[in-house]
C-alpha positions in Angstrom: 60.7 246.6 -113.0 63.3 248.9 -111.5 63.7 248.8 -107.7 63.2 252.0 -105.8 66.3 253.5 -104.4 66.4 253.7 -100.6 66.0 257.2 -99.1 68.3 257.2 -96.1 68.0 259.9 -93.5 71.2 260.8 -91.7 70.6 260.7 -87.9 72.2 264.1 -87.3 69.8 265.6 -89.9 66.8 263.9 -88.2 67.8 265.2 -84.8 68.4 268.7 -86.2 65.0 268.6 -87.8 63.3 267.8 -84.6 65.1 270.5 -82.8 63.6 273.0 -85.3 60.1 271.6 -85.1 60.1 269.3 -88.2 59.6 265.6 -88.6 59.5 263.2 -91.7 56.8 261.0 -93.0 56.7 258.5 -95.9 54.0 259.6 -98.3 52.5 258.3 -101.5 52.7 254.8 -103.0 56.4 255.2 -103.7 57.0 256.0 -100.0 58.7 259.4 -100.8 59.8 261.1 -97.6 58.4 264.5 -96.9 58.9 266.9 -93.9 56.2 268.5 -91.8 55.9 271.2 -89.2 52.1 271.6 -88.5 50.4 274.8 -87.5 48.7 274.4 -85.2 50.7 271.7 -83.4 49.4 269.0 -81.1 50.8 268.5 -77.6 49.7 266.7 -74.4 50.5 269.1 -71.5 52.2 266.9 -69.0 50.9 268.8 -66.0 47.2 268.4 -67.1 47.4 264.9 -68.6 44.1 263.1 -67.8 43.6 259.3 -67.8 39.9 258.4 -67.8 38.7 256.6 -64.6 38.1 253.3 -66.4 41.6 253.3 -67.8 43.1 254.3 -64.4 41.5 251.1 -63.0 43.0 249.0 -65.8 46.4 250.4 -65.0 46.0 249.6 -61.3 45.0 246.0 -62.2 48.5 245.5 -63.8 47.1 243.5 -66.7 50.1 244.2 -68.8 53.9 243.8 -68.3 55.4 247.2 -69.1 58.8 247.3 -70.8 61.1 250.0 -72.2 63.2 249.6 -75.3 63.1 245.8 -75.5 61.4 245.6 -79.0 61.8 249.0 -80.6 61.7 247.8 -84.2 58.8 245.4 -83.5 56.8 248.3 -82.1 57.5 250.4 -85.3 56.5 247.5 -87.6 53.3 246.9 -85.6 52.4 250.6 -85.8 52.9 250.4 -89.6 50.4 247.5 -89.9 47.4 249.4 -91.3 45.8 250.0 -94.7 47.7 253.3 -95.2 50.9 254.0 -93.4 53.5 256.7 -93.4 55.9 254.3 -91.6 57.8 253.1 -94.6 60.9 250.9 -94.6 63.1 254.0 -95.0 61.4 255.6 -92.0 61.9 252.4 -89.9 65.6 252.3 -90.8 66.0 256.0 -89.8 64.4 255.6 -86.4 66.1 252.3 -85.7 69.4 254.2 -86.2 68.2 256.8 -83.7 67.3 254.1 -81.3 70.8 252.6 -81.5 72.1 256.0 -80.7 69.9 256.2 -77.6 67.6 259.0 -79.0 64.5 257.0 -79.9 62.5 254.8 -77.5 59.6 252.5 -77.2 57.2 251.9 -74.3 55.8 248.4 -74.7 52.9 246.4 -73.2 53.2 242.7 -73.1 50.8 239.9 -72.1 51.8 236.3 -71.7 55.1 237.1 -73.3 53.5 238.6 -76.4 53.9 242.2 -77.5 50.3 243.5 -77.5 50.7 247.3 -77.6 53.1 250.1 -77.4 54.3 253.4 -78.7 57.6 254.9 -79.9 59.1 258.4 -80.2 62.2 260.5 -80.1 63.7 262.0 -77.0 65.7 265.2 -77.2 66.6 267.4 -74.2 63.4 267.8 -72.1 61.1 267.0 -75.1 59.6 263.7 -76.2 58.2 263.6 -79.7 55.5 260.9 -79.9 55.4 259.2 -83.3 52.8 256.4 -83.3 51.1 253.7 -81.2 49.4 250.4 -81.7 47.5 247.7 -79.8 46.2 244.2 -80.4 44.7 243.9 -77.0 42.1 246.3 -75.5 43.7 249.3 -73.7 47.3 248.1 -74.4 48.4 251.3 -76.2 46.5 253.5 -73.7 48.4 251.9 -70.8 51.7 252.5 -72.6 50.7 256.2 -72.9 50.0 256.4 -69.2 53.4 254.8 -68.5 55.1 257.2 -70.9 53.6 260.3 -69.2 54.6 259.0 -65.8 58.1 258.4 -67.0 58.4 261.8 -68.5 57.1 263.6 -65.4 59.5 261.6 -63.1 62.5 262.5 -65.3 61.8 266.2 -65.6 60.6 266.4 -69.2 58.4 269.4 -70.0 57.1 268.8 -73.6 55.2 265.9 -75.0 54.6 266.5 -78.7 51.8 264.6 -80.5 52.2 266.4 -83.9 48.5 266.5 -84.5 45.4 266.1 -82.2 43.1 263.1 -82.8 39.9 262.3 -81.0 41.7 259.4 -79.4 44.3 261.7 -77.9 41.8 264.4 -76.8 40.5 262.1 -74.0 43.9 262.5 -72.4 44.0 266.3 -72.6 45.7 266.7 -76.0 45.4 270.2 -77.3 46.5 272.4 -80.2 48.7 275.4 -79.9 50.1 277.8 -82.5 53.3 276.7 -84.1 55.1 279.8 -82.7 54.0 278.9 -79.2 55.2 275.3 -79.8 58.6 276.5 -81.0 58.9 278.6 -77.8 58.1 275.5 -75.7 60.6 273.4 -77.7 63.3 276.0 -77.3 62.8 275.9 -73.5 62.8 272.1 -73.5 65.9 271.4 -75.6 68.6 272.7 -73.1 67.3 270.4 -70.3 69.4 267.4 -69.5 66.7 264.7 -69.2 67.4 261.0 -69.5 64.7 258.8 -70.9 66.4 255.4 -70.7 68.1 253.7 -67.7 66.6 252.7 -64.4 
C-alpha cells in the first residue's frame, strides 16, 4: 500500500487565508485539505457574550486550573479524538507551526495536573478565530470559553469567529451574520495591534 503524501500548508498562506475569511479543514477518508468561507458566518459578539448562571457559578468556584499555551498540540489532538474529525495530522502540523510563530493559541483547563478541557484558535490583529474545543470533565471546555472571552475583551479584541453556529454555542450568544458583514468586521479587526499571549 502506498503511503499518502503529506499536504503541508505554508504558515504565510494560512494567515493570508484567515485575513480573507477562509480556513482549512481535512475532509474525506484520505484527509484531503479543503478551504471554507461559510455564508452565513458564525460569531460570538464579545460585547453580548452570555455565560449561563450555572456556569458562572462553576467559574467562581475555581474548579479548574486555567493555563494559556502550555499544551497546544495536546489540545489539538484531544479535539481530534472523535468518530469523525477534520483535524488531520496535516492540519495539526499546520497549526503547530502557527503556534510556534505566536499566531495560534490554546486556552486549557486542568484538574489535578491533568488536561481535562480546552480550546484552540488563531489570533490575527484584533480577531480570534476559534477552531475547536474539547472536554473530558464536565464544564471544562465551557470554562475555557469564558476565560477566552475575558482575555479577548481585556486585550481589545473585537471579533470572535466561530465559523458556524452550533446549539452548544448558541447558549453563549453565538449568532450568524452574512459573509459580507463578517468580512467588514474582519477588515476592521485586522489593523488592530492586539496581543493574545504574554502576561
